[in-house]
VEXFI-875693 format. One line per field, with one value per residue (C-alpha): residue in three letters; x, z, y. Coordinates in steps of 0.2 Angstrom, whole numbers. Example, Ala and Ser with C-alpha at 12.3 -4.5 7.8 and 13.67 -1.06 7.14 Angstrom:
// VEXFI-875693
resn	(ALA,SER)
c1	(62,68)
c3	(39,36)
c2	(-22,-5)
//
This chain:
// VEXFI-875693
resn	(MET,THR,LYS,ARG,HIS,GLY,PHE,THR,LEU,PHE,GLU,ILE,ILE,ILE,SER,LEU,MET,LEU,LEU,VAL,MET,GLY,VAL,LEU,THR,THR,LEU,SER,LEU,MET,PRO,SER,GLY,ILE,LYS,SER,GLN,GLN,GLN,ALA,ARG,PHE,ALA,ALA,TYR,ALA,SER,ALA,LYS,VAL,MET,ASP,MET,MET,GLU,MET,PHE,ASN,CYS,GLN,VAL,PRO,ARG,ASP,GLN,GLN,VAL,ASP,GLY,GLU,VAL,THR,ASN,PRO,TRP,GLU,THR,THR,VAL,GLY,SER,ARG,VAL,LEU,THR,HIS,ASP,LEU,GLU,ALA,ARG,LEU,ALA,THR,SER,ARG,ALA,GLY,LEU,ILE,PRO,LEU,PRO,ASP,THR,ILE,ALA,LYS,ARG,PHE,ASP,SER,ALA,GLY,ASP,GLU,ILE,ALA,GLN,LEU,LEU,GLY,ALA,GLY,GLY,ARG,ILE,TYR,TYR,ALA,LEU,PRO,GLY,THR,THR,MET,ASP,TYR,ASN,SER,ALA,ASP,GLU,VAL,LYS,LEU,PRO,ARG,PRO,PRO,GLY,SER,PRO,PRO,ASP,ALA,GLU,ASP,GLU,PHE,ALA,ARG,ARG,SER,ASN,THR,SER,ILE,SER,GLU,ALA,ARG,ARG,MET,LEU,VAL,GLY,PHE,VAL,GLY,TYR,PRO,GLN,GLN,ASN,SER,ILE,PRO,VAL,PHE,PRO,TRP,LYS,ALA,TRP,PRO,TYR,TYR,HIS,GLY,TYR,PRO,ALA,PRO,PRO,LEU,ALA,SER,SER,ASN,TYR,GLU,THR,ARG,SER,ALA,ALA,ASP,PRO,ASN,ALA,ASP,ASP,ASP,LEU,ASN,ALA,GLU,LEU,TRP,LEU,SER,LYS,LYS,TYR,THR,THR,TYR,ARG,LYS,TYR,GLU,THR,GLY,GLY,TYR,ASN,GLN,GLY,PRO,GLY,GLY,THR,ALA,SER,SER,LEU,ASN,PRO,PRO,THR,LYS,ARG,ASP,CYS,LEU,ASP,TYR,ALA,ALA,LEU,ALA,MET,TRP,TYR,ALA,GLN,LEU,ARG,GLY,LEU,PRO,ALA,SER,PHE,CYS,ASN,GLY,THR,ALA,THR,ASP,ALA,ASP,VAL,GLU,SER,TYR,CYS,ASN,ASN,ALA,ASP,HIS,VAL,ARG,VAL,LEU,SER,HIS,LEU,ALA,HIS,ALA,THR,THR,CYS,LEU,THR,LYS,TRP,PHE,TRP,LEU,SER,GLY,ALA,THR,GLY,ALA,PRO,THR,SER,ALA,GLY,SER,ALA,THR,ALA,ALA,ALA,ALA,ALA,VAL,ASP,PRO,ASN,PRO,ALA,VAL,THR,GLY,PHE,LEU,ASP,LEU,GLY,PHE,ASP,ILE,PRO,ALA,ARG,THR,VAL,VAL,VAL,ASN,GLY,VAL,ILE,THR,ARG,SER,THR,PRO,GLN,PHE,ARG,VAL,ASP,LEU,ASP,LYS,ILE,ARG,ASN,TRP,HIS,GLN,ARG,SER,LEU,ASP,MET,ILE,MET,LYS,HIS,ALA,ALA,SER,TYR,PRO,TYR,SER,TRP,GLY,THR,PRO,ARG,PRO,TYR,ASN,ARG,SER,ILE,MET,MET,ASP,VAL,PRO,LEU,LEU,GLU,TRP,ASP,LEU,PHE,PRO,THR,ALA,GLY,SER,PRO,LEU,LEU,THR,GLY,THR,ILE,ASP,LYS,SER,GLY,GLY,VAL,VAL,ALA,ASN,HIS,TYR,ARG,ALA,LEU,ALA,PRO,MET,ALA,ILE,SER,PHE,ASN,GLY,VAL,HIS,VAL,PRO,ASP,PRO,VAL,LEU,ALA,ASN,SER,LYS,LEU,GLY,ALA,ALA,ILE,ALA,ALA,SER,ASP,GLN,PRO,LEU,VAL,PRO,GLY,ALA,ILE,PHE,GLY,ASP,ILE,SER,HIS,TYR,THR,LEU,ALA,ARG,PRO,PHE,ASP,PRO,SER,GLU,ARG,CYS,ARG,GLN,VAL,VAL,PHE,TRP,MET,ALA,ASP,TRP,GLN,SER,TYR,GLU,ASP,PHE,GLU,THR,ALA,PRO,SER,ALA,PRO,VAL,ASP,ALA,SER,LYS,TYR,PRO,PHE,LEU,ALA,ASN,ARG,SER,THR,PHE,GLY,GLN,ARG,MET,THR,ASP,GLY,ASN,GLY,LEU,PHE,ASN,PRO,GLU,TYR,GLN,THR,SER,TYR,PHE,ASN,PRO,GLU,ARG,ASN,LEU,VAL,LEU,HIS,SER,ASP,VAL,SER,GLY,TRP,ALA,THR,ARG,ALA,ASP,ILE,THR,SER,LEU,ARG,TYR,TRP,ARG,SER,PHE,GLY,SER,SER,PHE,VAL,PRO,GLY,ALA,LYS,SER,TRP,ASP,GLU,GLY,ALA,TYR,PRO,PHE,GLU,CYS,ALA,ASP,GLY,GLY,THR,GLN,THR,ALA,ARG,ARG,LEU,VAL,ASP,ALA,ASP,SER,PRO,ALA,PRO,ALA,VAL,PHE,SER,GLY,VAL,PHE,GLY,ALA,ASP,ARG,ASN,GLY,ASN,GLY,ILE,LEU,ASP,ARG,GLY,PRO,LEU,PRO,ALA,SER,VAL,ARG,GLN,ARG,ALA,VAL,THR,VAL,ALA,ARG,PHE,VAL,VAL,TYR,ASP,PRO,ARG,LEU,PRO,LEU,VAL,LEU,ARG)
c1	(-490,-498,-500,-518,-518,-537,-553,-564,-580,-589,-582,-585,-604,-605,-596,-610,-623,-618,-615,-634,-641,-633,-639,-657,-658,-652,-664,-678,-674,-674,-694,-695,-681,-689,-706,-699,-690,-706,-716,-703,-706,-724,-723,-712,-725,-739,-730,-730,-747,-754,-744,-752,-770,-768,-762,-777,-789,-782,-778,-790,-801,-818,-822,-841,-849,-867,-875,-891,-886,-903,-920,-935,-934,-918,-922,-921,-902,-887,-876,-881,-878,-862,-856,-847,-845,-827,-825,-810,-819,-831,-815,-803,-813,-816,-809,-798,-791,-786,-795,-807,-818,-813,-827,-837,-836,-817,-816,-824,-812,-799,-794,-783,-777,-792,-805,-801,-807,-822,-827,-824,-835,-848,-849,-853,-835,-825,-808,-801,-787,-777,-779,-768,-758,-753,-765,-774,-769,-783,-791,-799,-788,-772,-779,-773,-758,-769,-764,-766,-782,-789,-782,-768,-750,-739,-724,-710,-717,-734,-728,-717,-733,-742,-730,-727,-746,-748,-738,-745,-733,-731,-739,-754,-755,-759,-776,-783,-796,-803,-805,-815,-832,-834,-839,-856,-849,-857,-868,-857,-869,-886,-898,-909,-896,-879,-872,-860,-859,-844,-842,-831,-834,-839,-847,-862,-877,-874,-891,-893,-909,-918,-912,-925,-923,-941,-953,-954,-962,-960,-943,-951,-966,-967,-968,-951,-950,-935,-925,-910,-911,-913,-898,-888,-894,-890,-872,-871,-877,-862,-849,-855,-841,-827,-814,-798,-802,-815,-820,-829,-847,-860,-851,-833,-829,-821,-836,-846,-834,-848,-837,-846,-851,-852,-870,-872,-859,-871,-887,-879,-874,-891,-900,-890,-895,-913,-911,-902,-916,-929,-921,-921,-902,-900,-898,-879,-874,-884,-876,-859,-855,-858,-847,-840,-856,-868,-858,-861,-878,-883,-872,-885,-897,-890,-901,-891,-874,-878,-886,-871,-859,-869,-869,-851,-847,-858,-851,-832,-835,-837,-819,-815,-825,-821,-805,-796,-793,-775,-769,-753,-756,-776,-783,-786,-802,-820,-820,-806,-814,-830,-819,-812,-828,-836,-822,-827,-847,-854,-869,-860,-874,-864,-847,-836,-820,-821,-812,-824,-840,-854,-872,-880,-897,-913,-914,-926,-917,-923,-918,-920,-929,-945,-942,-942,-938,-936,-920,-916,-903,-887,-870,-854,-837,-821,-823,-841,-835,-821,-834,-846,-831,-823,-839,-845,-831,-833,-852,-849,-833,-843,-859,-851,-841,-857,-869,-861,-879,-885,-890,-894,-879,-863,-849,-834,-819,-809,-812,-811,-804,-802,-815,-828,-839,-855,-859,-873,-878,-892,-904,-902,-914,-931,-944,-963,-960,-948,-951,-942,-947,-958,-965,-963,-949,-953,-960,-957,-975,-978,-964,-963,-947,-941,-927,-918,-920,-907,-899,-890,-882,-889,-904,-905,-906,-910,-915,-911,-909,-904,-894,-903,-914,-930,-939,-931,-937,-954,-954,-954,-939,-937,-953,-944,-929,-939,-930,-944,-939,-928,-918,-920,-938,-943,-949,-950,-935,-925,-926,-923,-907,-905,-897,-885,-866,-854,-851,-850,-833,-823,-808,-796,-797,-815,-810,-797,-797,-784,-779,-774,-764,-764,-754,-765,-762,-780,-777,-772,-791,-799,-812,-802,-807,-825,-832,-844,-839,-844,-861,-861,-870,-884,-879,-866,-878,-880,-897,-904,-917,-926,-932,-950,-950,-941,-933,-924,-918,-910,-901,-886,-896,-892,-874,-877,-865,-847,-838,-821,-824,-838,-824,-834,-849,-851,-844,-826,-821,-829,-815,-811,-829,-834,-849,-854,-852,-833,-838,-836,-821,-804,-791,-779,-791,-790,-804,-799,-814,-827,-819,-827,-815,-817,-807,-799,-796,-785,-778,-788,-789,-791,-807,-821,-835,-836,-846,-857,-863,-872,-861,-874,-889,-900,-898,-909,-917,-916,-912,-930,-940,-925,-937,-927,-925,-915,-928,-940,-927,-925,-912,-901,-884,-881,-887,-877,-862,-864,-865,-849,-859,-848,-832,-817,-800,-793,-774,-777,-768,-782,-782,-794,-783,-788,-778,-774,-784,-802,-816,-817,-800,-798,-781,-773,-771,-756,-757,-742,-744,-757,-759,-769,-776,-788,-804,-812,-830,-828,-818,-805,-786,-772,-756)
c3	(-376,-379,-396,-403,-416,-421,-417,-402,-402,-398,-414,-425,-419,-422,-439,-444,-438,-449,-462,-461,-460,-476,-486,-478,-484,-501,-503,-497,-509,-524,-525,-526,-539,-549,-547,-553,-568,-572,-570,-581,-594,-594,-596,-612,-619,-614,-623,-639,-637,-635,-649,-660,-652,-658,-675,-678,-671,-682,-698,-700,-715,-712,-724,-717,-734,-739,-725,-730,-726,-731,-723,-720,-701,-691,-683,-698,-701,-689,-697,-686,-669,-659,-670,-683,-672,-670,-653,-644,-638,-654,-666,-656,-649,-667,-674,-684,-671,-660,-643,-636,-621,-607,-602,-588,-577,-578,-577,-560,-552,-552,-538,-541,-532,-528,-534,-551,-561,-550,-553,-571,-572,-561,-572,-587,-594,-601,-598,-614,-619,-636,-649,-649,-665,-673,-678,-693,-709,-721,-722,-706,-710,-705,-687,-680,-683,-686,-684,-698,-704,-695,-704,-714,-711,-700,-706,-695,-696,-691,-676,-670,-671,-661,-647,-645,-645,-631,-620,-610,-616,-605,-616,-617,-598,-601,-598,-604,-598,-604,-588,-589,-597,-616,-628,-636,-653,-668,-680,-690,-704,-704,-707,-718,-729,-732,-732,-737,-754,-765,-784,-797,-805,-818,-820,-826,-816,-802,-807,-810,-816,-799,-797,-794,-791,-788,-785,-784,-802,-814,-822,-839,-837,-849,-835,-833,-815,-817,-831,-822,-823,-842,-844,-835,-846,-861,-855,-851,-870,-876,-865,-864,-873,-872,-857,-863,-881,-890,-879,-888,-887,-885,-892,-888,-906,-917,-928,-913,-909,-903,-900,-894,-908,-911,-914,-896,-889,-897,-890,-872,-875,-882,-868,-854,-861,-862,-843,-839,-846,-839,-820,-823,-825,-828,-846,-843,-837,-852,-864,-857,-854,-834,-823,-805,-800,-808,-797,-782,-786,-789,-780,-767,-778,-777,-793,-803,-796,-800,-818,-822,-819,-830,-844,-842,-843,-858,-867,-863,-871,-888,-888,-892,-909,-915,-921,-916,-931,-933,-921,-925,-937,-937,-953,-958,-968,-963,-977,-969,-953,-960,-968,-951,-943,-955,-953,-936,-938,-954,-950,-942,-943,-936,-942,-937,-927,-909,-910,-923,-915,-923,-920,-911,-920,-911,-910,-906,-892,-887,-871,-867,-882,-873,-869,-882,-879,-892,-886,-890,-903,-895,-900,-895,-895,-885,-876,-870,-866,-855,-846,-843,-834,-825,-818,-813,-802,-794,-791,-782,-772,-766,-763,-753,-743,-740,-737,-728,-724,-741,-748,-765,-773,-769,-761,-772,-773,-779,-762,-748,-733,-715,-707,-721,-709,-704,-685,-682,-666,-657,-645,-629,-619,-626,-620,-621,-635,-644,-639,-646,-663,-663,-675,-679,-687,-705,-710,-691,-688,-677,-666,-658,-661,-653,-658,-653,-664,-673,-669,-682,-680,-697,-707,-718,-736,-753,-747,-765,-771,-763,-766,-779,-772,-780,-763,-754,-769,-768,-748,-751,-740,-745,-737,-719,-722,-732,-732,-722,-708,-698,-684,-673,-668,-666,-683,-691,-685,-677,-657,-646,-652,-634,-631,-645,-639,-654,-659,-640,-634,-623,-613,-620,-604,-607,-621,-613,-606,-598,-606,-591,-592,-580,-578,-572,-576,-583,-593,-579,-575,-579,-588,-598,-615,-610,-602,-614,-622,-616,-621,-638,-643,-653,-666,-671,-679,-698,-706,-723,-723,-737,-741,-743,-726,-709,-710,-726,-717,-704,-715,-725,-742,-755,-749,-733,-723,-728,-712,-720,-723,-711,-697,-685,-685,-675,-660,-658,-655,-671,-677,-661,-656,-655,-661,-650,-631,-625,-607,-608,-619,-613,-609,-623,-636,-655,-657,-673,-681,-669,-676,-690,-704,-722,-738,-749,-766,-766,-748,-735,-719,-706,-698,-702,-703,-714,-710,-724,-715,-701,-690,-691,-679,-692,-709,-725,-729,-748,-761,-766,-751,-741,-726,-709,-703,-688,-682,-679,-676,-657,-658,-669,-661,-672,-660,-646,-658,-663,-645,-640,-627,-630,-627,-638,-643,-633,-637,-655,-653,-659,-642,-629,-614,-596,-582,-565,-554,-551,-555,-536,-534,-535,-542,-540,-556,-555,-563,-574,-585,-590,-604,-606,-624,-633,-637,-651,-655,-674,-686,-689,-692,-698,-699)
c2	(-533,-550,-555,-561,-575,-575,-568,-571,-581,-565,-555,-569,-570,-551,-553,-566,-556,-541,-553,-562,-543,-539,-554,-552,-533,-538,-553,-541,-528,-540,-541,-522,-522,-535,-527,-510,-519,-527,-510,-501,-515,-513,-496,-498,-511,-497,-483,-494,-499,-481,-474,-489,-485,-467,-471,-482,-469,-455,-464,-479,-478,-485,-498,-501,-504,-510,-501,-490,-471,-463,-468,-460,-463,-464,-481,-490,-489,-490,-478,-462,-473,-474,-489,-476,-461,-452,-459,-467,-483,-484,-483,-493,-507,-517,-532,-522,-509,-523,-519,-531,-529,-541,-552,-544,-559,-558,-539,-540,-550,-537,-525,-509,-494,-482,-495,-487,-502,-505,-487,-488,-503,-495,-480,-490,-491,-507,-515,-520,-532,-533,-546,-559,-552,-537,-523,-526,-518,-522,-540,-548,-562,-552,-548,-564,-577,-593,-610,-622,-628,-645,-661,-652,-656,-644,-635,-628,-610,-616,-627,-612,-600,-615,-615,-598,-594,-607,-599,-583,-568,-553,-541,-550,-547,-529,-522,-505,-493,-475,-465,-450,-447,-449,-435,-433,-435,-426,-438,-448,-451,-441,-454,-444,-438,-445,-428,-420,-428,-423,-422,-415,-398,-396,-413,-422,-426,-440,-447,-466,-475,-471,-453,-438,-420,-412,-427,-446,-446,-459,-455,-459,-448,-434,-422,-413,-416,-428,-420,-420,-441,-438,-427,-441,-454,-444,-442,-461,-465,-453,-460,-478,-487,-474,-477,-468,-476,-486,-501,-516,-516,-531,-545,-542,-543,-530,-528,-523,-507,-494,-478,-461,-450,-431,-433,-439,-426,-412,-420,-421,-402,-397,-406,-398,-380,-385,-391,-374,-364,-375,-373,-354,-352,-333,-326,-322,-338,-347,-334,-338,-321,-320,-309,-309,-298,-313,-325,-314,-312,-329,-341,-343,-353,-372,-376,-363,-369,-386,-384,-373,-387,-397,-386,-382,-401,-403,-389,-394,-411,-402,-398,-417,-415,-398,-390,-375,-363,-360,-374,-383,-397,-393,-390,-372,-373,-377,-391,-399,-398,-406,-420,-423,-425,-435,-448,-450,-448,-452,-439,-426,-413,-398,-392,-376,-371,-366,-350,-343,-351,-361,-363,-379,-378,-383,-401,-415,-426,-443,-451,-468,-471,-464,-445,-432,-414,-400,-390,-372,-366,-358,-353,-360,-352,-355,-339,-345,-363,-355,-343,-358,-368,-354,-348,-365,-366,-349,-353,-369,-362,-347,-357,-369,-356,-346,-360,-374,-382,-382,-400,-394,-398,-409,-402,-399,-411,-396,-388,-403,-395,-404,-392,-397,-407,-405,-400,-411,-419,-427,-419,-431,-421,-422,-410,-409,-397,-407,-425,-441,-446,-460,-473,-492,-501,-505,-524,-527,-531,-516,-514,-498,-487,-470,-460,-443,-428,-420,-403,-392,-375,-366,-368,-383,-375,-383,-400,-406,-422,-439,-455,-465,-479,-485,-487,-473,-461,-468,-464,-445,-443,-424,-420,-424,-413,-399,-382,-375,-386,-373,-381,-365,-371,-390,-397,-412,-420,-405,-404,-388,-378,-373,-391,-388,-388,-394,-375,-368,-362,-376,-378,-392,-401,-404,-415,-424,-443,-454,-471,-482,-498,-512,-527,-542,-560,-563,-578,-587,-590,-607,-599,-585,-594,-600,-586,-576,-560,-543,-538,-532,-516,-517,-505,-517,-527,-520,-522,-518,-503,-508,-526,-534,-542,-539,-555,-550,-535,-545,-559,-559,-558,-547,-543,-535,-546,-542,-544,-543,-524,-520,-519,-508,-519,-538,-543,-537,-555,-560,-570,-579,-583,-602,-609,-622,-625,-632,-632,-651,-652,-657,-644,-643,-649,-643,-629,-624,-630,-620,-603,-594,-589,-586,-590,-576,-582,-596,-593,-603,-595,-608,-612,-625,-611,-597,-581,-585,-602,-596,-584,-571,-571,-573,-582,-584,-600,-598,-584,-584,-580,-574,-580,-578,-595,-589,-579,-595,-609,-608,-623,-611,-606,-591,-578,-585,-586,-568,-563,-575,-584,-601,-590,-587,-592,-576,-581,-586,-603,-615,-624,-624,-617,-615,-607,-614,-600,-604,-590,-586,-579,-560,-552,-536,-526,-515,-498,-497,-482,-468,-457,-441,-441,-428,-436,-425,-424,-423,-432,-419,-424,-413,-422)
//
């Protein structure tokens, strides 16, 4: 047998071919492996982000202050619009919640599986990116990690932030879309009536100096129409200088101490009894002998419920001034009680013990130095005080449960539950029998306005009182929501009840939408920071309902604009937008001075401009006339700034960045995750 000492050339060639095939196969698999690893990593990012989004959706507390909630016409305010609805996109696409609409010019450049992005945009949807920072907790200054103010020396932490923000992190490549049609949400705030109100029971009236119950009469007119206002003022007089003790009165010196007095307390109780009788409170309640049967018989009357609460509160206040006979440490004789009372009030007028009872004689009560009323004599004892207190609670609990659409008295704090939410919606399908509401925008010079009608499942009863405002009170708002305006037939504000859907049975799948995440290098485009913001919904511009001119309604006067707290309003990119055109600026230029920020106390938030210096579309000329300079100043950039026409610092690094890709290049957005979420129509949260 011949021995071989090596491989033949043919065998070597075959071996090399096998080796090359193995290497090529391995190399061909590497991109797939990298792609799979990348998609798995982005799926983890998406999982974390969707949990953050749902937490913000369910738990964020609206901080949108100083916006009118009760007007004579719904187009005079934005509170009933989509901006405040309990909707996924409305609540998450804000400067606080951290989802920002991608500019339309960029969003339309992406291809995706099944043209999902194109179909979403074609149906009116949006593609979103996440703010370049953590989700905001409280102040708008916390939304983005900002660079240093212009001209200030850098520090190590600041330079690290600038370097890290300059790079395009992987997580920022994520894009988000909501697939599936949104729900028609319930009305967030009923424009005519910011209901439900909540109040403690028993309690004094909610009234203030402009409060009215039956008419818009002069609160100082001697006609009993605003008697609840007088009772509120008498209570204010009684407790004026008391906050857990005696506060200093005007002047702030010890000699000016002005504590509450027993005489004022007795006046308050006497006026409460007079008011209860004026409003027709049944005798058993006035006498403090009401039974369960009385509660069943009279709980349907909102006036009775409300005035009994005031009577119970006023008589409970008497326990501060009158001793319980036989109590530990308490005096045991009327003389001692009188002496103790006189030490607090030199002219006590009434003495006695609660367990034995005493009379509050007929009195002449003066309110605000103008109104004088003669009150009836009535007897008070501990059992009656307990009866008034308990029956007040019984009445409001029964009334709240039996008449959920009663607007005649506030809902009780003592009973607030998850499902105590008004089921009101807009009638989106006007008919000849219930057409759109029409009119003109107040003080606009005759600009025509249209609005949907409202829908309610039950008749509105006891239209009652509204939030105090001198102009609203004089507008006879109550006439627009009169109890006779039943929602079962078209009326002054209600539409066709057959269009009502909030209370209809539904399948859970009808409330579900998909949150889809794609990965795409959108920040590689040359115009990713100079492209204008996505169009801003008109309802995101807050304006005052009642001022002497339309210009004042559209300006920042009188504390309307408070962007640190009105987080649902304004352009979602408001803290990133630039206030001038930077298309001619060099790449990597410092644009910190072009952003609008504000200082909080002694802490400076970078940016040369503040929201108070013209970041609104319209700005006051002066505090006196408050005419809208921005309405007539054609050269003003303010409207463009509000809309983000000049672009935004979308990676939050204070530098003008431009990517290498021209705007003409299309990209493929790769789907990395999708989640099915429940999109409720009502703000109901049970955790």
